[in-house]
C-alpha positions, 0 to 999 in steps of 0.5 A: 034167587041170588039174595034173601033174608034169613031169620035164624036162632043163634046159640043164645036163643035169640032170633037174628036176621042175616042178608045173603047174596049169592050164598055170602052173608052180607050183614046180620042184625042184633038179636031179638027175643021173638021171631016177630021182632026179627021179621019187623027188622026185615020190614024196617030194612026194606022200608028205609034202605032205599033212602040210606046215603052212601058214605065213603070213609078213608 
């Protein structure tokens, strides 16, 4: 699979989500105190991203 979400624990002990495409990290989220919080963030992203507009800032 060329793209995936990863849930991982950072050095501070918080759970974060990163999105990887072809092994490159495209973005990562804020820290969550629970793994389920990070998993809810993934579901929210999946639900709302198709609706997100694109803005070009120059």
